[in-house]
KOLMARNU-432742 format. One record per residue: residue number from 1; y, z, x of N, C-alpha, C in turn; chain. Coordinates in steps of 0.001 Angstrom, whole numbers, m for minus. Layout:
resi,nyy,nzz,nxx,cayy,cazz,caxx,cyy,czz,cxx,chain
NUM,Y,Z,X,Y,Z,X,Y,Z,X,A
...
This chain:
resi,nyy,nzz,nxx,cayy,cazz,caxx,cyy,czz,cxx,chain
1,m57509,52060,m51035,m56995,50971,m50267,m55841,50244,m50934,A
2,m55449,50685,m52132,m54353,50027,m52857,m53024,50414,m52232,A
3,m52133,49471,m52086,m50784,49727,m51597,m50078,50643,m52599,A
4,m49648,51857,m52180,m48996,52789,m53113,m47765,52201,m53792,A
5,m47114,51240,m53178,m45955,50599,m53785,m46295,49780,m55010,A
6,m47595,49499,m55203,m48029,48700,m56360,m48551,49566,m57510,A
7,m48455,50895,m57343,m49003,51802,m58348,m47872,52461,m59131,A
8,m48010,52463,m60450,m47088,53174,m61324,m47890,53991,m62314,A
9,m47427,55189,m62607,m48039,56033,m63623,m47240,55862,m64904,A
10,m47928,55579,m65976,m47292,55471,m67280,m47857,56602,m68140,A
11,m46996,57577,m68443,m47433,58760,m69174,m47606,58467,m70662,A
12,m48405,59309,m71299,m48567,59236,m72745,m47217,59447,m73405,A
13,m47002,58768,m74484,m45775,58932,m75233,m46060,59551,m76587,A
14,m45015,59709,m77366,m45155,60181,m78739,m43966,59677,m79525,A
15,m44139,59626,m80812,m43069,59190,m81700,m42213,60409,m82009,A
16,m41038,60483,m81382,m40198,61666,m81527,m39738,61886,m82963,A
17,m39564,60829,m83734,m39154,60984,m85128,m40241,61668,m85928,A
18,m41477,61254,m85719,m42607,61875,m86418,m42785,63314,m85949,A
19,m42711,63545,m84631,m42893,64885,m84087,m41929,65885,m84709,A
20,m40677,65518,m84821,m39661,66482,m85237,m39465,66563,m86756,A
21,m40335,65942,m87518,m40237,66021,m88973,m40490,67438,m89447,A
22,m39855,67763,m90529,m40128,69041,m91178,m39124,70113,m90813,A
23,m39401,71265,m91342,m38498,72407,m91233,m39375,73653,m91179,A
24,m39177,74486,m90172,m39992,75706,m90031,m39113,76931,m89790,A
25,m37852,76887,m90221,m36957,78016,m89987,m37426,79290,m90692,A
26,m38129,79170,m91798,m38580,80350,m92549,m39945,80861,m92074,A
27,m40572,80177,m91128,m41931,80552,m90729,m42018,81982,m90214,A
28,m41088,82395,m89371,m41128,83765,m88840,m41082,84783,m89977,A
29,m40155,84617,m90912,m40072,85588,m92015,m41285,85481,m92936,A
30,m41781,84265,m93152,m42986,84097,m93984,m44178,84848,m93388,A
31,m44240,84908,m92057,m45337,85608,m91372,m45010,87078,m91109,A
32,m43855,87529,m91577,m43382,88911,m91401,m43251,89293,m89927,A
33,m42771,88335,m89145,m42482,88592,m87739,m41087,89194,m87671,A
34,m40948,90334,m86997,m39619,90967,m86919,m38569,90023,m86319,A
35,m37350,90167,m86786,m36256,89278,m86351,m36014,89356,m84851,A
36,m36282,90507,m84230,m36020,90656,m82800,m37212,90263,m81927,A
37,m38288,89796,m82534,m39489,89438,m81765,m39304,88123,m81024,A
38,m39944,88042,m79872,m40056,86797,m79125,m41361,86155,m79583,A
39,m41339,84852,m79809,m42505,84160,m80350,m42977,83085,m79377,A
40,m44236,83205,m78993,m44878,82177,m78188,m45768,81328,m79076,A
41,m46134,80157,m78592,m47020,79269,m79352,m48031,78645,m78404,A
42,m49241,78472,m78908,m50260,77692,m78228,m50728,76664,m79245,A
43,m50800,75411,m78841,m51139,74346,m79782,m52231,73475,m79192,A
44,m53246,73217,m79992,m54332,72359,m79559,m55628,72762,m80238,A
45,m56660,72028,m79928,m57977,72303,m80497,m58441,73700,m80097,A
46,m59065,74384,m81021,m59599,75720,m80739,m60973,75565,m80087,A
47,m60912,75278,m78794,m62109,75093,m77971,m61892,75838,m76655,A
48,m62967,76206,m75998,m62906,77019,m74779,m62025,76387,m73705,A
49,m62077,75092,m73564,m61340,74377,m72524,m59838,74638,m72577,A
50,m59300,74934,m73742,m57855,75140,m73895,m57390,76529,m73458,A
51,m58311,77468,m73230,m57960,78760,m72642,m57381,79801,m73570,A
52,m57624,79686,m74858,m57118,80696,m75790,m57588,82096,m75383,A
53,m58843,82201,m74971,m59389,83511,m74602,m58644,84107,m73406,A
54,m58202,83266,m72480,m57422,83738,m71329,m56093,84310,m71823,A
55,m55476,83619,m72768,m54208,84076,m73330,m54372,85410,m74055,A
56,m55422,85550,m74856,m55627,86812,m75572,m55880,87953,m74590,A
57,m56621,87687,m73521,m56844,88709,m72487,m55524,89081,m71816,A
58,m54663,88094,m71568,m53351,88367,m70970,m52498,89214,m71903,A
59,m52540,88922,m73193,m51753,89693,m74154,m52161,91159,m74158,A
60,m53426,91425,m73917,m53901,92813,m73877,m53359,93556,m72650,A
61,m52885,92830,m71645,m52320,93431,m70432,m50811,93652,m70524,A
62,m50182,93102,m71559,m48728,93207,m71687,m48296,94631,m72023,A
63,m47172,95050,m71460,m46602,96317,m71910,m46112,96135,m73353,A
64,m45931,97223,m74068,m45449,97079,m75448,m44152,96257,m75484,A
65,m44141,95265,m76328,m42977,94386,m76454,m43010,93734,m77825,A
66,m41849,93357,m78342,m41820,92659,m79634,m42196,91191,m79440,A
67,m43482,90927,m79260,m43986,89574,m78995,m45041,89215,m80026,A
68,m44947,88005,m80556,m45944,87469,m81485,m46368,86097,m80985,A
69,m47587,85712,m81328,m48136,84426,m80901,m48534,83608,m82118,A
70,m48118,82341,m82126,m48551,81380,m83135,m49653,80524,m82526,A
71,m50793,80464,m83186,m51909,79629,m82744,m51964,78447,m83698,A
72,m51640,77265,m83175,m51553,76059,m83994,m52722,75166,m83626,A
73,m53565,74868,m84608,m54724,74028,m84373,m55959,74635,m85018,A
74,m57015,73879,m84963,m58282,74337,m85536,m59409,73830,m84664,A
75,m60590,74348,m84889,m61716,73891,m84106,m62900,74821,m84215,A
76,m63976,74484,m83538,m65232,75206,m83693,m65220,76642,m83171,A
77,m64262,76994,m82325,m64209,78352,m81767,m63270,79280,m82551,A
78,m62778,78829,m83691,m61785,79637,m84419,m62296,81044,m84713,A
79,m63477,81185,m85208,m64004,82508,m85533,m64072,83415,m84315,A
80,m64552,82880,m83210,m64634,83668,m81972,m63246,84038,m81476,A
81,m62290,83117,m81579,m60938,83406,m81126,m60263,84431,m82026,A
82,m60498,84338,m83331,m59932,85342,m84235,m60474,86721,m83895,A
83,m61753,86809,m83575,m62348,88091,m83181,m61736,88584,m81867,A
84,m61548,87680,m80910,m60974,88059,m79610,m59525,88517,m79752,A
85,m58817,88000,m80746,m57405,88331,m80944,m57212,89494,m81918,A
86,m58294,90068,m82392,m58210,91157,m83364,m57338,92291,m82816,A
87,m56397,92742,m83625,m55518,93833,m83231,m54274,93379,m82489,A
88,m54204,92118,m82119,m53039,91573,m81426,m52099,90914,m82449,A
89,m50816,90801,m82130,m49875,90137,m83052,m50010,88611,m82958,A
90,m51127,88115,m83469,m51466,86695,m83392,m51582,86141,m84803,A
91,m51003,84967,m85015,m51006,84315,m86321,m51690,82960,m86179,A
92,m52852,82808,m86785,m53589,81542,m86764,m53058,80671,m87894,A
93,m52437,79557,m87543,m51811,78683,m88537,m52690,77515,m88954,A
94,m53773,77267,m88219,m54611,76118,m88525,m53949,74826,m88079,A
95,m54532,73738,m88518,m53987,72417,m88182,m52706,72207,m88973,A
96,m51655,71751,m88291,m50361,71558,m88944,m49820,70178,m88620,A
97,m49100,69613,m89568,m48449,68322,m89360,m46986,68482,m88949,A
98,m46540,69738,m88820,m45137,70004,m88490,m44996,70715,m87142,A
99,m45808,70309,m86158,m45801,70956,m84851,m44405,70961,m84234,A
100,m43730,69838,m84233,m42403,69770,m83633,m41430,70724,m84295,A
101,m41482,70803,m85612,m40597,71721,m86336,m40925,73169,m85980,A
102,m42192,73498,m85837,m42576,74859,m85456,m42062,75174,m84054,A
103,m42245,74241,m83121,m41760,74465,m81761,m40241,74613,m81747,A
104,m39562,73751,m82466,m38088,73754,m82489,m37524,74973,m83221,A
105,m38110,75320,m84373,m37515,76306,m85273,m38087,77716,m85173,A
106,m39315,77858,m84682,m39962,79169,m84766,m40472,79718,m83441,A
107,m40566,78908,m82408,m41136,79372,m81137,m40063,79463,m80060,A
108,m40240,80438,m79170,m39342,80594,m78028,m39890,79932,m76777,A
109,m41204,79786,m76694,m41833,79075,m75584,m43269,78730,m75946,A
110,m43825,77814,m75177,m45203,77344,m75354,m46064,77911,m74234,A
111,m47335,78147,m74534,m48283,78588,m73509,m49442,77593,m73499,A
112,m49807,77113,m72299,m50906,76157,m72126,m51823,76663,m70997,A
113,m52696,77639,m71286,m53544,78228,m70252,m54860,77473,m70030,A
114,m54819,76184,m70198,m56024,75350,m70198,m56853,75473,m68924,A
115,m58145,75331,m69109,m59070,75241,m67972,m59105,73809,m67440,A
116,m58903,72849,m68329,m58835,71424,m68004,m57792,70808,m68915,A
117,m57006,69903,m68382,m56005,69225,m69210,m55599,67941,m68501,A
118,m55930,66823,m69103,m55606,65542,m68478,m54107,65409,m68232,A
119,m53288,65718,m69244,m51843,65617,m69063,m51115,66795,m69701,A
120,m51379,67105,m70925,m50662,68180,m71596,m49464,67675,m72375,A
121,m49704,66718,m73240,m48612,66126,m74018,m47848,67176,m74820,A
122,m48533,68218,m75293,m47848,69241,m76084,m46756,69928,m75262,A
123,m46911,69975,m73948,m45874,70549,m73084,m44620,69682,m73134,A
124,m44806,68371,m73122,m43675,67446,m73215,m43055,67515,m74611,A
125,m43880,67683,m75624,m43357,67831,m76980,m42526,69112,m77089,A
126,m42992,70202,m76473,m42217,71449,m76469,m40892,71237,m75747,A
127,m40935,70537,m74621,m39705,70248,m73883,m38735,69460,m74759,A
128,m39245,68469,m75474,m38392,67683,m76369,m37752,68584,m77431,A
129,m38501,69630,m77863,m37987,70574,m78851,m37051,71611,m78226,A
130,m36926,71595,m76893,m35979,72473,m76222,m36521,73818,m75789,A
131,m37839,73941,m75706,m38406,75221,m75261,m39243,75017,m73998,A
132,m39270,76037,m73127,m40047,75933,m71897,m41517,76203,m72161,A
133,m42316,76018,m71116,m43760,76257,m71225,m44254,77044,m70026,A
134,m45285,77822,m70289,m46084,78441,m69237,m47395,77669,m69253,A
135,m47850,77206,m68101,m49085,76444,m68058,m49921,76773,m66840,A
136,m51212,76597,m66991,m52130,76766,m65870,m51921,75621,m64880,A
137,m51966,75936,m63630,m51758,74946,m62574,m53055,74161,m62345,A
138,m53413,73348,m63340,m54631,72528,m63269,m54333,71104,m63718,A
139,m55095,70184,m63170,m55106,68790,m63600,m53687,68247,m63783,A
140,m53363,67747,m64968,m52079,67107,m65198,m50952,68026,m65612,A
141,m51230,69314,m65813,m50172,70227,m66266,m48998,70285,m65287,A
142,m49230,70325,m63966,m48083,70338,m63054,m47224,69063,m63112,A
143,m47726,68004,m63711,m46898,66820,m63921,m45962,67010,m65109,A
144,m46308,67942,m66008,m45509,68183,m67205,m44583,69384,m67058,A
145,m44906,70303,m66143,m44082,71495,m65911,m43637,71494,m64454,A
146,m42340,71513,m64243,m41799,71713,m62896,m41627,73222,m62736,A
147,m42458,73819,m61878,m42505,75275,m61748,m41130,75856,m61439,A
148,m40756,76835,m62236,m39490,77561,m62124,m38275,76692,m62414,A
149,m38482,75460,m62861,m37365,74591,m63232,m37403,74284,m64730,A
150,m38570,73891,m65248,m38707,73593,m66681,m39711,74513,m67359,A
151,m40345,75364,m66574,m41348,76278,m67076,m41954,77049,m65916,A
152,m43092,77660,m66181,m43754,78478,m65173,m45207,78051,m65068,A
153,m45653,77787,m63850,m47064,77509,m63596,m47739,78779,m63115,A
154,m48967,79005,m63594,m49748,80172,m63192,m51122,79707,m62715,A
155,m51765,80498,m61858,m53117,80134,m61443,m54043,80075,m62663,A
156,m54974,79141,m62676,m55908,79059,m63807,m56830,80272,m63840,A
157,m57319,80567,m65037,m58310,81629,m65238,m57803,83003,m64804,A
158,m56496,83230,m64849,m55940,84513,m64405,m55126,85176,m65518,A
159,m55774,86024,m66328,m55017,86739,m67352,m53873,87574,m66760,A
160,m54071,88152,m65563,m53020,88969,m64959,m51788,88128,m64624,A
161,m51988,86962,m64008,m50856,86088,m63684,m50184,85583,m64953,A
162,m50973,85269,m65961,m50409,84803,m67226,m49614,85930,m67896,A
163,m50135,87147,m67855,m49417,88291,m68431,m48075,88490,m67725,A
164,m48052,88323,m66413,m46800,88465,m65662,m45783,87403,m66110,A
165,m46231,86160,m66238,m45337,85087,m66686,m44856,85340,m68115,A
166,m45754,85775,m68979,m45366,86100,m70353,m44296,87186,m70354,A
167,m44517,88238,m69567,m43555,89347,m69501,m42185,88856,m69072,A
168,m42155,87954,m68108,m40875,87412,m67637,m40129,86703,m68762,A
169,m40831,85821,m69485,m40143,85066,m70541,m39826,85934,m71747,A
170,m40664,86897,m72045,m40383,87797,m73172,m39117,88595,m72896,A
171,m38972,89080,m71677,m37863,89976,m71334,m36559,89265,m71019,A
172,m36596,87969,m70736,m35422,87305,m70178,m34988,86099,m71020,A
173,m34161,86366,m72017,m33667,85295,m72890,m32891,84223,m72113,A
174,m32004,84596,m71165,m31307,83555,m70399,m32265,82663,m69600,A
175,m33345,83235,m69073,m34336,82425,m68357,m34990,81439,m69310,A
176,m35374,81908,m70505,m35959,80998,m71504,m34998,79868,m71827,A
177,m33732,80211,m72020,m32729,79197,m72375,m32544,78193,m71232,A
178,m32460,78686,m70003,m32248,77801,m68852,m33429,76865,m68659,A
179,m34652,77406,m68706,m35847,76583,m68541,m35993,75595,m69695,A
180,m35708,76047,m70915,m35826,75171,m72080,m34826,74028,m72034,A
181,m33610,74318,m71616,m32588,73253,m71499,m32979,72256,m70412,A
182,m33465,72762,m69288,m33894,71877,m68206,m35086,71027,m68646,A
183,m36007,71639,m69392,m37169,70892,m69891,m36720,69780,m70833,A
184,m35803,70095,m71710,m35315,69096,m72667,m34580,67967,m71937,A
185,m33792,68317,m70939,m33093,67300,m70174,m34076,66403,m69455,A
């Protein structure tokens, strides 16, 4: 019954100076990721709700490609996720204080395949770092990703749809650049 003209949404913010601290330009070489590889990142607590298992299932559907994944964060499901990612080009980095630097310096795009997500601040942080995101079309994620403008939205719980979106961004550097620039703007 509230007059819509009296309602405003105030999104979560972040301290951009703190976010962008650090330097991660050597991370790819430190992890022995080939220079021609495309690098995706998923950041957040290692819990089922964040959809890491969906991402690993999607990676198993990808055609051979020079793609590596950085998993940033820690949590109670780490052991299970490491087992699920066995044999895949996945690098578990644990909890890091240099997330912005990793997104800016070492990642080509972010993946947020969450089952639930109130807003998805990490998507906005990735945008600030100049990279696009692929996200599940759930809860607040569509408020952070404008589909086909700043990133790609996929149906939730769909490894096949996620694999298709991954393939698009892996294969198309100009698309990554266009979406990342639009996200940053």
